N, CA, C, O and the ligand as a Tripos MOL2 file, in Angstrom:
@<TRIPOS>MOLECULE
protein
  297   295    75     0     0
PROTEIN
NO_CHARGES

@<TRIPOS>ATOM
      1 N         -91.9120   40.2260  -88.9360 N.3       1 MET1
      2 CA        -93.2660   40.6770  -88.7810 C.3       1 MET1
      3 C         -93.7950   41.0690  -90.1480 C.2       1 MET1
      4 O         -93.1000   41.6910  -90.9520 O.2       1 MET1
      5 N         -95.0110   40.7000  -90.3850 N.am      2 VAL2
      6 CA        -95.6770   41.0690  -91.6310 C.3       2 VAL2
      7 C         -96.9420   41.8330  -91.2770 C.2       2 VAL2
      8 O         -97.7980   41.3400  -90.5430 O.2       2 VAL2
      9 N         -97.0460   43.0220  -91.8010 N.am      3 THR3
     10 CA        -98.2820   43.7830  -91.6820 C.3       3 THR3
     11 C         -99.0840   43.4910  -92.9360 C.2       3 THR3
     12 O         -98.6320   43.7490  -94.0520 O.2       3 THR3
     13 N        -100.2710   42.9540  -92.7420 N.am      4 ALA4
     14 CA       -101.0460   42.5050  -93.8960 C.3       4 ALA4
     15 C        -102.5260   42.7750  -93.6790 C.2       4 ALA4
     16 O        -103.0250   42.8200  -92.5540 O.2       4 ALA4
     17 N        -103.1930   42.9490  -94.7850 N.am      5 TRP5
     18 CA       -104.6420   43.1130  -94.7680 C.3       5 TRP5
     19 C        -105.2650   41.7350  -94.9680 C.2       5 TRP5
     20 O        -104.9110   41.0000  -95.8900 O.2       5 TRP5
     21 N        -106.2000   41.4080  -94.0830 N.am      6 ASP6
     22 CA       -106.8460   40.0970  -94.1420 C.3       6 ASP6
     23 C        -108.2700   40.2590  -94.6480 C.2       6 ASP6
     24 O        -109.1020   40.8620  -93.9710 O.2       6 ASP6
     25 N        -108.5600   39.7270  -95.8320 N.am      7 PRO7
     26 CA       -109.9050   39.8950  -96.3900 C.3       7 PRO7
     27 C        -110.9840   39.1610  -95.6000 C.2       7 PRO7
     28 O        -112.1690   39.4420  -95.7800 O.2       7 PRO7
     29 N        -110.5970   38.2200  -94.7200 N.am      8 SER8
     30 CA       -111.6210   37.4750  -93.9750 C.3       8 SER8
     31 C        -112.3210   38.3480  -92.9380 C.2       8 SER8
     32 O        -113.4740   38.0970  -92.5890 O.2       8 SER8
     33 N        -111.6200   39.3800  -92.4420 N.am      9 ASP9
     34 CA       -112.2780   40.2980  -91.5030 C.3       9 ASP9
     35 C        -112.1500   41.7600  -91.9190 C.2       9 ASP9
     36 O        -112.6760   42.6520  -91.2540 O.2       9 ASP9
     37 N        -111.4450   41.9970  -93.0250 N.am     10 GLY10
     38 CA       -111.3130   43.3480  -93.5430 C.3      10 GLY10
     39 C        -110.4280   44.2540  -92.7100 C.2      10 GLY10
     40 O        -110.5300   45.4780  -92.7990 O.2      10 GLY10
     41 N        -109.5540   43.6590  -91.8960 N.am     11 LYS11
     42 CA       -108.7010   44.4510  -91.0170 C.3      11 LYS11
     43 C        -107.2260   44.2340  -91.3420 C.2      11 LYS11
     44 O        -106.8430   43.2560  -91.9840 O.2      11 LYS11
     45 N        -106.4200   45.1720  -90.8780 N.am     12 ILE12
     46 CA       -104.9690   45.0520  -90.9960 C.3      12 ILE12
     47 C        -104.4400   44.4310  -89.7100 C.2      12 ILE12
     48 O        -104.8240   44.8270  -88.6100 O.2      12 ILE12
     49 N        -103.5520   43.4500  -89.8670 N.am     13 HIS13
     50 CA       -102.9670   42.7480  -88.7180 C.3      13 HIS13
     51 C        -101.4510   42.7610  -88.8160 C.2      13 HIS13
     52 O        -100.8900   42.8500  -89.9080 O.2      13 HIS13
     53 N        -100.7980   42.6720  -87.6780 N.am     14 ASN14
     54 CA        -99.3640   42.4240  -87.6150 C.3      14 ASN14
     55 C         -99.1810   40.9660  -87.2420 C.2      14 ASN14
     56 O         -99.5710   40.5380  -86.1550 O.2      14 ASN14
     57 N         -98.5880   40.2080  -88.1470 N.am     15 TYR15
     58 CA        -98.3590   38.7890  -87.9150 C.3      15 TYR15
     59 C         -96.8950   38.5620  -87.5580 C.2      15 TYR15
     60 O         -95.9970   39.0420  -88.2500 O.2      15 TYR15
     61 N         -96.6650   37.8430  -86.4960 N.am     16 LEU16
     62 CA        -95.3150   37.4900  -86.0810 C.3      16 LEU16
     63 C         -95.0680   36.0340  -86.4110 C.2      16 LEU16
     64 O         -95.9680   35.2010  -86.3050 O.2      16 LEU16
     65 N         -93.8450   35.7310  -86.8120 N.am     17 ALA17
     66 CA        -93.5210   34.3620  -87.1870 C.3      17 ALA17
     67 C         -92.1990   33.9690  -86.5430 C.2      17 ALA17
     68 O         -91.2650   34.7690  -86.4880 O.2      17 ALA17
     69 N         -92.1270   32.7440  -86.0610 N.am     18 ASP18
     70 CA        -90.8930   32.2460  -85.4700 C.3      18 ASP18
     71 C         -89.9480   31.6850  -86.5150 C.2      18 ASP18
     72 O         -88.7750   31.4470  -86.2250 O.2      18 ASP18
     73 N         -90.4390   31.4720  -87.7150 N.am     19 ALA19
     74 CA        -89.6090   30.9550  -88.7940 C.3      19 ALA19
     75 C         -90.1320   31.5310  -90.1060 C.2      19 ALA19
     76 O         -91.2930   31.9230  -90.2140 O.2      19 ALA19
     77 N         -89.2470   31.5720  -91.0960 N.am     20 HIS20
     78 CA        -89.6360   32.1740  -92.3640 C.3      20 HIS20
     79 C         -90.7430   31.3920  -93.0550 C.2      20 HIS20
     80 O         -91.5210   31.9600  -93.8210 O.2      20 HIS20
     81 N         -90.8160   30.1200  -92.7960 N.am     21 ASN21
     82 CA        -91.7830   29.2870  -93.5060 C.3      21 ASN21
     83 C         -92.9850   28.9080  -92.6420 C.2      21 ASN21
     84 O         -93.7170   27.9760  -92.9760 O.2      21 ASN21
     85 N         -93.1910   29.6170  -91.5440 N.am     22 HIS22
     86 CA        -94.3410   29.3610  -90.6830 C.3      22 HIS22
     87 C         -95.0600   30.6770  -90.4240 C.2      22 HIS22
     88 O         -94.4400   31.7400  -90.4420 O.2      22 HIS22
     89 N         -96.3320   30.6110  -90.1900 N.am     23 GLY23
     90 CA        -97.0790   31.7860  -89.7610 C.3      23 GLY23
     91 C         -97.7100   32.5840  -90.8790 C.2      23 GLY23
     92 O         -98.3330   33.6150  -90.6260 O.2      23 GLY23
     93 N         -97.5610   32.1260  -92.1170 N.am     24 GLY24
     94 CA        -98.2340   32.8140  -93.2140 C.3      24 GLY24
     95 C         -99.7420   32.6710  -93.0820 C.2      24 GLY24
     96 O        -100.2360   31.6450  -92.6160 O.2      24 GLY24
     97 N        -100.4540   33.6780  -93.4840 N.am     25 VAL25
     98 CA       -101.9140   33.6390  -93.3990 C.3      25 VAL25
     99 C        -102.4620   33.6220  -94.8220 C.2      25 VAL25
    100 O        -102.3060   34.5840  -95.5750 O.2      25 VAL25
    101 N        -103.1050   32.5160  -95.1730 N.am     26 TRP26
    102 CA       -103.6500   32.3570  -96.5200 C.3      26 TRP26
    103 C        -104.6280   33.4750  -96.8440 C.2      26 TRP26
    104 O        -105.5100   33.8070  -96.0520 O.2      26 TRP26
    105 N        -104.4510   34.0380  -98.0140 N.am     27 GLY27
    106 CA       -105.3760   35.0500  -98.5000 C.3      27 GLY27
    107 C        -105.0580   36.4570  -98.0450 C.2      27 GLY27
    108 O        -105.6070   37.4200  -98.5810 O.2      27 GLY27
    109 N        -104.1750   36.5930  -97.0590 N.am     28 SER28
    110 CA       -103.8480   37.9400  -96.6060 C.3      28 SER28
    111 C        -102.9460   38.6250  -97.6300 C.2      28 SER28
    112 O        -102.2490   37.9670  -98.4030 O.2      28 SER28
    113 N        -102.9710   39.9420  -97.6200 N.am     29 VAL29
    114 CA       -102.1900   40.7300  -98.5740 C.3      29 VAL29
    115 C        -101.1230   41.4890  -97.8000 C.2      29 VAL29
    116 O        -101.4440   42.4260  -97.0700 O.2      29 VAL29
    117 N         -99.8480   41.0990  -97.9480 N.am     30 PRO30
    118 CA        -98.7820   41.8020  -97.2310 C.3      30 PRO30
    119 C         -98.6870   43.2640  -97.6670 C.2      30 PRO30
    120 O         -98.7030   43.5760  -98.8580 O.2      30 PRO30
    121 N         -98.5900   44.1350  -96.6940 N.am     31 LEU31
    122 CA        -98.4450   45.5640  -96.9770 C.3      31 LEU31
    123 C         -97.0420   46.0490  -96.6660 C.2      31 LEU31
    124 O         -96.5220   46.9500  -97.3240 O.2      31 LEU31
    125 N         -96.4360   45.4390  -95.6530 N.am     32 TRP32
    126 CA        -95.1130   45.8460  -95.2070 C.3      32 TRP32
    127 C         -94.5420   44.7170  -94.3660 C.2      32 TRP32
    128 O         -95.2820   43.9910  -93.7010 O.2      32 TRP32
    129 N         -93.2390   44.5720  -94.3980 N.am     33 THR33
    130 CA        -92.6330   43.5140  -93.5980 C.3      33 THR33
    131 C         -91.2480   43.9280  -93.1260 C.2      33 THR33
    132 O         -90.5800   44.7540  -93.7480 O.2      33 THR33
    133 N         -90.8350   43.3400  -92.0220 N.am     34 ILE34
    134 CA        -89.4820   43.5500  -91.5160 C.3      34 ILE34
    135 C         -88.9410   42.2030  -91.0480 C.2      34 ILE34
    136 O         -89.6240   41.4380  -90.3670 O.2      34 ILE34
    137 N         -87.7090   41.9390  -91.4270 N.am     35 ASP35
    138 CA        -87.0210   40.7220  -91.0170 C.3      35 ASP35
    139 C         -86.1820   41.0480  -89.7850 C.2      35 ASP35
    140 O         -85.2510   41.8490  -89.8630 O.2      35 ASP35
    141 N         -86.5020   40.4400  -88.6640 N.am     36 CYS36
    142 CA        -85.7910   40.7250  -87.4070 C.3      36 CYS36
    143 C         -84.8970   39.5820  -86.9550 C.2      36 CYS36
    144 O         -84.4060   39.5770  -85.8260 O.2      36 CYS36
    145 N         -84.6860   38.6060  -87.8460 N.am     37 TYR37
    146 CA        -83.7310   37.5620  -87.4980 C.3      37 TYR37
    147 C         -82.3240   38.1500  -87.5060 C.2      37 TYR37
    148 O         -82.0540   39.1210  -88.2120 O.2      37 TYR37
    149 N         -81.4460   37.5640  -86.7300 N.am     38 GLU38
    150 CA        -80.0870   38.0930  -86.6260 C.3      38 GLU38
    151 C         -79.4010   38.2210  -87.9840 C.2      38 GLU38
    152 O         -78.6320   39.1570  -88.2020 O.2      38 GLU38
    153 N         -79.6690   37.2970  -88.8900 N.am     39 HIS39
    154 CA        -78.9870   37.3690  -90.1890 C.3      39 HIS39
    155 C         -79.3410   38.6520  -90.9390 C.2      39 HIS39
    156 O         -78.6200   39.0510  -91.8540 O.2      39 HIS39
    157 N         -80.4380   39.2970  -90.5610 N.am     40 ALA40
    158 CA        -80.8610   40.5150  -91.2590 C.3      40 ALA40
    159 C         -80.0620   41.7400  -90.8270 C.2      40 ALA40
    160 O         -79.9430   42.6980  -91.5910 O.2      40 ALA40
    161 N         -79.5180   41.7230  -89.6220 N.am     41 TYR41
    162 CA        -78.9060   42.9550  -89.1180 C.3      41 TYR41
    163 C         -77.5290   42.7790  -88.4780 C.2      41 TYR41
    164 O         -76.8380   43.7740  -88.2630 O.2      41 TYR41
    165 N         -77.1060   41.5630  -88.1690 N.am     42 PHE42
    166 CA        -75.9320   41.3890  -87.3250 C.3      42 PHE42
    167 C         -74.6490   41.9390  -87.9490 C.2      42 PHE42
    168 O         -73.8020   42.4690  -87.2290 O.2      42 PHE42
    169 N         -74.4900   41.8290  -89.2480 N.am     43 ILE43
    170 CA        -73.2670   42.3450  -89.8920 C.3      43 ILE43
    171 C         -73.1600   43.8560  -89.7050 C.2      43 ILE43
    172 O         -72.0730   44.3790  -89.4610 O.2      43 ILE43
    173 N         -74.2750   44.5480  -89.8180 N.am     44 ASP44
    174 CA        -74.2450   46.0090  -89.7350 C.3      44 ASP44
    175 C         -74.4450   46.5530  -88.3320 C.2      44 ASP44
    176 O         -73.9020   47.6060  -88.0000 O.2      44 ASP44
    177 N         -75.2050   45.8650  -87.5080 N.am     45 TYR45
    178 CA        -75.5870   46.4120  -86.1980 C.3      45 TYR45
    179 C         -75.1400   45.5620  -85.0150 C.2      45 TYR45
    180 O         -75.4210   45.9030  -83.8660 O.2      45 TYR45
    181 N         -74.4530   44.4690  -85.2830 N.am     46 GLY46
    182 CA        -74.0730   43.5870  -84.1860 C.3      46 GLY46
    183 C         -75.3310   43.0940  -83.4790 C.2      46 GLY46
    184 O         -76.3030   42.7050  -84.1260 O.2      46 GLY46
    185 N         -75.3050   43.1130  -82.1610 N.am     47 SER47
    186 CA        -76.4710   42.6300  -81.4180 C.3      47 SER47
    187 C         -77.4910   43.7420  -81.1340 C.2      47 SER47
    188 O         -78.4520   43.5330  -80.3950 O.2      47 SER47
    189 N         -77.2750   44.9220  -81.7270 N.am     48 ASP48
    190 CA        -78.1580   46.0600  -81.4660 C.3      48 ASP48
    191 C         -79.3950   46.0270  -82.3700 C.2      48 ASP48
    192 O         -79.5160   46.8030  -83.3180 O.2      48 ASP48
    193 N         -80.2860   45.1290  -82.0550 N.am     49 ARG49
    194 CA        -81.5000   44.9690  -82.8600 C.3      49 ARG49
    195 C         -82.3370   46.2490  -82.8600 C.2      49 ARG49
    196 O         -82.9560   46.6000  -83.8650 O.2      49 ARG49
    197 N         -82.3450   46.9330  -81.7260 N.am     50 LYS50
    198 CA        -83.1320   48.1710  -81.6210 C.3      50 LYS50
    199 C         -82.6690   49.1950  -82.6610 C.2      50 LYS50
    200 O         -83.4950   49.8360  -83.3110 O.2      50 LYS50
    201 N         -81.3590   49.3480  -82.8190 N.am     51 ALA51
    202 CA        -80.8390   50.3070  -83.8040 C.3      51 ALA51
    203 C         -81.2350   49.8980  -85.2180 C.2      51 ALA51
    204 O         -81.5800   50.7440  -86.0420 O.2      51 ALA51
    205 N         -81.1840   48.6080  -85.4910 N.am     52 TYR52
    206 CA        -81.5870   48.1050  -86.8050 C.3      52 TYR52
    207 C         -83.0540   48.4210  -87.0770 C.2      52 TYR52
    208 O         -83.4000   48.9380  -88.1400 O.2      52 TYR52
    209 N         -83.9130   48.1060  -86.1100 N.am     53 ILE53
    210 CA        -85.3490   48.3570  -86.2960 C.3      53 ILE53
    211 C         -85.6040   49.8480  -86.4850 C.2      53 ILE53
    212 O         -86.4120   50.2400  -87.3260 O.2      53 ILE53
    213 N         -84.9150   50.6790  -85.7040 N.am     54 GLN54
    214 CA        -85.1030   52.1230  -85.8480 C.3      54 GLN54
    215 C         -84.6620   52.5950  -87.2310 C.2      54 GLN54
    216 O         -85.3290   53.4230  -87.8500 O.2      54 GLN54
    217 N         -83.5360   52.0660  -87.7140 N.am     55 ALA55
    218 CA        -83.0580   52.4470  -89.0430 C.3      55 ALA55
    219 C         -84.0530   52.0390  -90.1220 C.2      55 ALA55
    220 O         -84.3060   52.7930  -91.0610 O.2      55 ALA55
    221 N         -84.6110   50.8500  -89.9810 N.am     56 VAL56
    222 CA        -85.6150   50.4080  -90.9600 C.3      56 VAL56
    223 C         -86.8230   51.3320  -90.9110 C.2      56 VAL56
    224 O         -87.3030   51.7980  -91.9440 O.2      56 VAL56
    225 N         -87.3110   51.5950  -89.6990 N.am     57 LEU57
    226 CA        -88.5020   52.4430  -89.5800 C.3      57 LEU57
    227 C         -88.2400   53.8500  -90.1150 C.2      57 LEU57
    228 O         -89.1460   54.4940  -90.6440 O.2      57 LEU57
    229 N         -87.0080   54.3240  -89.9760 N.am     58 ASN58
    230 CA        -86.6670   55.6530  -90.4980 C.3      58 ASN58
    231 C         -86.6450   55.6880  -92.0220 C.2      58 ASN58
    232 O         -86.6530   56.7620  -92.6250 O.2      58 ASN58
    233 N         -86.6170   54.5290  -92.6330 N.am     59 ASN59
    234 CA        -86.4900   54.4670  -94.0930 C.3      59 ASN59
    235 C         -87.6840   53.8280  -94.7960 C.2      59 ASN59
    236 O         -87.6350   53.5860  -96.0010 O.2      59 ASN59
    237 N         -88.7290   53.5620  -94.0720 N.am     60 VAL60
    238 CA        -89.9160   52.9860  -94.7130 C.3      60 VAL60
    239 C         -90.5590   54.0440  -95.6060 C.2      60 VAL60
    240 O         -90.7430   55.1920  -95.2020 O.2      60 VAL60
    241 N         -90.8870   53.6430  -96.7920 N.am     61 ASN61
    242 CA        -91.6120   54.5260  -97.6930 C.3      61 ASN61
    243 C         -93.1070   54.3030  -97.4460 C.2      61 ASN61
    244 O         -93.7430   53.4710  -98.0930 O.2      61 ASN61
    245 N         -93.6460   55.0620  -96.5000 N.am     62 TRP62
    246 CA        -95.0450   54.8580  -96.1170 C.3      62 TRP62
    247 C         -96.0070   55.2080  -97.2440 C.2      62 TRP62
    248 O         -97.1160   54.6770  -97.3010 O.2      62 TRP62
    249 N         -95.5890   56.1010  -98.1430 N.am     63 ASP63
    250 CA        -96.4320   56.4010  -99.3040 C.3      63 ASP63
    251 C         -96.5780   55.1530 -100.1760 C.2      63 ASP63
    252 O         -97.6510   54.8870 -100.7170 O.2      63 ASP63
    253 N         -95.4940   54.3930 -100.3070 N.am     64 ALA64
    254 CA        -95.5570   53.1630 -101.0970 C.3      64 ALA64
    255 C         -96.4120   52.1170 -100.3870 C.2      64 ALA64
    256 O         -97.1730   51.3920 -101.0270 O.2      64 ALA64
    257 N         -96.2830   52.0420  -99.0660 N.am     65 VAL65
    258 CA        -97.1050   51.1010  -98.3000 C.3      65 VAL65
    259 C         -98.5770   51.4700  -98.4550 C.2      65 VAL65
    260 O         -99.4280   50.6070  -98.6700 O.2      65 VAL65
    261 N         -98.8580   52.7550  -98.3420 N.am     66 ASN66
    262 CA       -100.2380   53.2140  -98.4880 C.3      66 ASN66
    263 C        -100.7580   52.9540  -99.9010 C.2      66 ASN66
    264 O        -101.9100   52.5590 -100.0800 O.2      66 ASN66
    265 N         -99.9130   53.1750 -100.8930 N.am     67 ALA67
    266 CA       -100.3190   52.9230 -102.2770 C.3      67 ALA67
    267 C        -100.6530   51.4480 -102.4680 C.2      67 ALA67
    268 O        -101.6040   51.1050 -103.1690 O.2      67 ALA67
    269 N         -99.8660   50.5810 -101.8400 N.am     68 ARG68
    270 CA       -100.1420   49.1410 -101.9110 C.3      68 ARG68
    271 C        -101.4990   48.8420 -101.2820 C.2      68 ARG68
    272 O        -102.2870   48.0580 -101.8120 O.2      68 ARG68
    273 N        -101.7550   49.4780 -100.1480 N.am     69 TYR69
    274 CA       -103.0300   49.2690  -99.4660 C.3      69 TYR69
    275 C        -104.2010   49.7510 -100.3300 C.2      69 TYR69
    276 O        -105.2670   49.1370 -100.3570 O.2      69 TYR69
    277 N        -103.9790   50.8520 -101.0260 N.am     70 GLU70
    278 CA       -105.0550   51.4180 -101.8610 C.3      70 GLU70
    279 C        -105.3620   50.5490 -103.0690 C.2      70 GLU70
    280 O        -106.4430   50.6630 -103.6460 O.2      70 GLU70
    281 N        -104.4220   49.6700 -103.4690 N.am     71 THR71
    282 CA       -104.6540   48.8630 -104.6640 C.3      71 THR71
    283 C        -105.3610   47.5420 -104.3790 C.2      71 THR71
    284 O        -105.7960   46.8640 -105.3100 O.2      71 THR71
    285 N        -105.4830   47.1670 -103.1140 N.am     72 ILE72
    286 CA       -106.1180   45.8770 -102.8270 C.3      72 ILE72
    287 C        -107.6250   46.0300 -102.9560 C.2      72 ILE72
    288 O        -108.1690   47.1140 -102.7430 O.2      72 ILE72
    289 N        -108.2780   44.9660 -103.2970 N.am     73 GLY73
    290 CA       -109.7270   44.9980 -103.5540 C.3      73 GLY73
    291 C        -110.5420   44.8880 -102.2880 C.2      73 GLY73
    292 O        -111.1230   43.8400 -102.0030 O.2      73 GLY73
    293 N        -110.5860   45.9500 -101.5400 N.am     74 ARG74
    294 CA       -111.3530   45.9490 -100.2860 C.3      74 ARG74
    295 C        -112.8270   46.1770 -100.5530 C.2      74 ARG74
    296 O        -113.6270   46.2080  -99.6170 O.2      74 ARG74
    297 FE        -84.6160   36.5570  -92.8700 Fe       75 LIG75
@<TRIPOS>BOND
     1     1     2 1
     2     2     3 1
     3     3     4 2
     4     3     5 am
     5     5     6 1
     6     6     7 1
     7     7     8 2
     8     7     9 am
     9     9    10 1
    10    10    11 1
    11    11    12 2
    12    11    13 am
    13    13    14 1
    14    14    15 1
    15    15    16 2
    16    15    17 am
    17    17    18 1
    18    18    19 1
    19    19    20 2
    20    19    21 am
    21    21    22 1
    22    22    23 1
    23    23    24 2
    24    23    25 am
    25    25    26 1
    26    26    27 1
    27    27    28 2
    28    27    29 am
    29    29    30 1
    30    30    31 1
    31    31    32 2
    32    31    33 am
    33    33    34 1
    34    34    35 1
    35    35    36 2
    36    35    37 am
    37    37    38 1
    38    38    39 1
    39    39    40 2
    40    39    41 am
    41    41    42 1
    42    42    43 1
    43    43    44 2
    44    43    45 am
    45    45    46 1
    46    46    47 1
    47    47    48 2
    48    47    49 am
    49    49    50 1
    50    50    51 1
    51    51    52 2
    52    51    53 am
    53    53    54 1
    54    54    55 1
    55    55    56 2
    56    55    57 am
    57    57    58 1
    58    58    59 1
    59    59    60 2
    60    59    61 am
    61    61    62 1
    62    62    63 1
    63    63    64 2
    64    63    65 am
    65    65    66 1
    66    66    67 1
    67    67    68 2
    68    67    69 am
    69    69    70 1
    70    70    71 1
    71    71    72 2
    72    71    73 am
    73    73    74 1
    74    74    75 1
    75    75    76 2
    76    75    77 am
    77    77    78 1
    78    78    79 1
    79    79    80 2
    80    79    81 am
    81    81    82 1
    82    82    83 1
    83    83    84 2
    84    83    85 am
    85    85    86 1
    86    86    87 1
    87    87    88 2
    88    87    89 am
    89    89    90 1
    90    90    91 1
    91    91    92 2
    92    91    93 am
    93    93    94 1
    94    94    95 1
    95    95    96 2
    96    95    97 am
    97    97    98 1
    98    98    99 1
    99    99   100 2
   100    99   101 am
   101   101   102 1
   102   102   103 1
   103   103   104 2
   104   103   105 am
   105   105   106 1
   106   106   107 1
   107   107   108 2
   108   107   109 am
   109   109   110 1
   110   110   111 1
   111   111   112 2
   112   111   113 am
   113   113   114 1
   114   114   115 1
   115   115   116 2
   116   115   117 am
   117   117   118 1
   118   118   119 1
   119   119   120 2
   120   119   121 am
   121   121   122 1
   122   122   123 1
   123   123   124 2
   124   123   125 am
   125   125   126 1
   126   126   127 1
   127   127   128 2
   128   127   129 am
   129   129   130 1
   130   130   131 1
   131   131   132 2
   132   131   133 am
   133   133   134 1
   134   134   135 1
   135   135   136 2
   136   135   137 am
   137   137   138 1
   138   138   139 1
   139   139   140 2
   140   139   141 am
   141   141   142 1
   142   142   143 1
   143   143   144 2
   144   143   145 am
   145   145   146 1
   146   146   147 1
   147   147   148 2
   148   147   149 am
   149   149   150 1
   150   150   151 1
   151   151   152 2
   152   151   153 am
   153   153   154 1
   154   154   155 1
   155   155   156 2
   156   155   157 am
   157   157   158 1
   158   158   159 1
   159   159   160 2
   160   159   161 am
   161   161   162 1
   162   162   163 1
   163   163   164 2
   164   163   165 am
   165   165   166 1
   166   166   167 1
   167   167   168 2
   168   167   169 am
   169   169   170 1
   170   170   171 1
   171   171   172 2
   172   171   173 am
   173   173   174 1
   174   174   175 1
   175   175   176 2
   176   175   177 am
   177   177   178 1
   178   178   179 1
   179   179   180 2
   180   179   181 am
   181   181   182 1
   182   182   183 1
   183   183   184 2
   184   183   185 am
   185   185   186 1
   186   186   187 1
   187   187   188 2
   188   187   189 am
   189   189   190 1
   190   190   191 1
   191   191   192 2
   192   191   193 am
   193   193   194 1
   194   194   195 1
   195   195   196 2
   196   195   197 am
   197   197   198 1
   198   198   199 1
   199   199   200 2
   200   199   201 am
   201   201   202 1
   202   202   203 1
   203   203   204 2
   204   203   205 am
   205   205   206 1
   206   206   207 1
   207   207   208 2
   208   207   209 am
   209   209   210 1
   210   210   211 1
   211   211   212 2
   212   211   213 am
   213   213   214 1
   214   214   215 1
   215   215   216 2
   216   215   217 am
   217   217   218 1
   218   218   219 1
   219   219   220 2
   220   219   221 am
   221   221   222 1
   222   222   223 1
   223   223   224 2
   224   223   225 am
   225   225   226 1
   226   226   227 1
   227   227   228 2
   228   227   229 am
   229   229   230 1
   230   230   231 1
   231   231   232 2
   232   231   233 am
   233   233   234 1
   234   234   235 1
   235   235   236 2
   236   235   237 am
   237   237   238 1
   238   238   239 1
   239   239   240 2
   240   239   241 am
   241   241   242 1
   242   242   243 1
   243   243   244 2
   244   243   245 am
   245   245   246 1
   246   246   247 1
   247   247   248 2
   248   247   249 am
   249   249   250 1
   250   250   251 1
   251   251   252 2
   252   251   253 am
   253   253   254 1
   254   254   255 1
   255   255   256 2
   256   255   257 am
   257   257   258 1
   258   258   259 1
   259   259   260 2
   260   259   261 am
   261   261   262 1
   262   262   263 1
   263   263   264 2
   264   263   265 am
   265   265   266 1
   266   266   267 1
   267   267   268 2
   268   267   269 am
   269   269   270 1
   270   270   271 1
   271   271   272 2
   272   271   273 am
   273   273   274 1
   274   274   275 1
   275   275   276 2
   276   275   277 am
   277   277   278 1
   278   278   279 1
   279   279   280 2
   280   279   281 am
   281   281   282 1
   282   282   283 1
   283   283   284 2
   284   283   285 am
   285   285   286 1
   286   286   287 1
   287   287   288 2
   288   287   289 am
   289   289   290 1
   290   290   291 1
   291   291   292 2
   292   291   293 am
   293   293   294 1
   294   294   295 1
   295   295   296 2
@<TRIPOS>SUBSTRUCTURE
     1 MET1         2 RESIDUE 1 A MET
     2 VAL2         6 RESIDUE 1 A VAL
     3 THR3        10 RESIDUE 1 A THR
     4 ALA4        14 RESIDUE 1 A ALA
     5 TRP5        18 RESIDUE 1 A TRP
     6 ASP6        22 RESIDUE 1 A ASP
     7 PRO7        26 RESIDUE 1 A PRO
     8 SER8        30 RESIDUE 1 A SER
     9 ASP9        34 RESIDUE 1 A ASP
    10 GLY10       38 RESIDUE 1 A GLY
    11 LYS11       42 RESIDUE 1 A LYS
    12 ILE12       46 RESIDUE 1 A ILE
    13 HIS13       50 RESIDUE 1 A HIS
    14 ASN14       54 RESIDUE 1 A ASN
    15 TYR15       58 RESIDUE 1 A TYR
    16 LEU16       62 RESIDUE 1 A LEU
    17 ALA17       66 RESIDUE 1 A ALA
    18 ASP18       70 RESIDUE 1 A ASP
    19 ALA19       74 RESIDUE 1 A ALA
    20 HIS20       78 RESIDUE 1 A HIS
    21 ASN21       82 RESIDUE 1 A ASN
    22 HIS22       86 RESIDUE 1 A HIS
    23 GLY23       90 RESIDUE 1 A GLY
    24 GLY24       94 RESIDUE 1 A GLY
    25 VAL25       98 RESIDUE 1 A VAL
    26 TRP26      102 RESIDUE 1 A TRP
    27 GLY27      106 RESIDUE 1 A GLY
    28 SER28      110 RESIDUE 1 A SER
    29 VAL29      114 RESIDUE 1 A VAL
    30 PRO30      118 RESIDUE 1 A PRO
    31 LEU31      122 RESIDUE 1 A LEU
    32 TRP32      126 RESIDUE 1 A TRP
    33 THR33      130 RESIDUE 1 A THR
    34 ILE34      134 RESIDUE 1 A ILE
    35 ASP35      138 RESIDUE 1 A ASP
    36 CYS36      142 RESIDUE 1 A CYS
    37 TYR37      146 RESIDUE 1 A TYR
    38 GLU38      150 RESIDUE 1 A GLU
    39 HIS39      154 RESIDUE 1 A HIS
    40 ALA40      158 RESIDUE 1 A ALA
    41 TYR41      162 RESIDUE 1 A TYR
    42 PHE42      166 RESIDUE 1 A PHE
    43 ILE43      170 RESIDUE 1 A ILE
    44 ASP44      174 RESIDUE 1 A ASP
    45 TYR45      178 RESIDUE 1 A TYR
    46 GLY46      182 RESIDUE 1 A GLY
    47 SER47      186 RESIDUE 1 A SER
    48 ASP48      190 RESIDUE 1 A ASP
    49 ARG49      194 RESIDUE 1 A ARG
    50 LYS50      198 RESIDUE 1 A LYS
    51 ALA51      202 RESIDUE 1 A ALA
    52 TYR52      206 RESIDUE 1 A TYR
    53 ILE53      210 RESIDUE 1 A ILE
    54 GLN54      214 RESIDUE 1 A GLN
    55 ALA55      218 RESIDUE 1 A ALA
    56 VAL56      222 RESIDUE 1 A VAL
    57 LEU57      226 RESIDUE 1 A LEU
    58 ASN58      230 RESIDUE 1 A ASN
    59 ASN59      234 RESIDUE 1 A ASN
    60 VAL60      238 RESIDUE 1 A VAL
    61 ASN61      242 RESIDUE 1 A ASN
    62 TRP62      246 RESIDUE 1 A TRP
    63 ASP63      250 RESIDUE 1 A ASP
    64 ALA64      254 RESIDUE 1 A ALA
    65 VAL65      258 RESIDUE 1 A VAL
    66 ASN66      262 RESIDUE 1 A ASN
    67 ALA67      266 RESIDUE 1 A ALA
    68 ARG68      270 RESIDUE 1 A ARG
    69 TYR69      274 RESIDUE 1 A TYR
    70 GLU70      278 RESIDUE 1 A GLU
    71 THR71      282 RESIDUE 1 A THR
    72 ILE72      286 RESIDUE 1 A ILE
    73 GLY73      290 RESIDUE 1 A GLY
    74 ARG74      294 RESIDUE 1 A ARG
    75 LIG75      297 GROUP 0 **** ****
């Protein structure tokens, strides 16, 4: 999932992609992303995707995400 700001409508969207090379939105500015494919978490979390996502969310530096958002030319 990629959380990105889209200058075409001036809004933030969550984009989901079925593959790493599909689903990109031209012109959008990524603010935050999480890789939920098995290769991202299986070694550490086995099939417990929920635990992986929770661990990621517990460690997001939202100040950095916000700073990124503040730097885009809105
Ligand atoms: Fe990946």
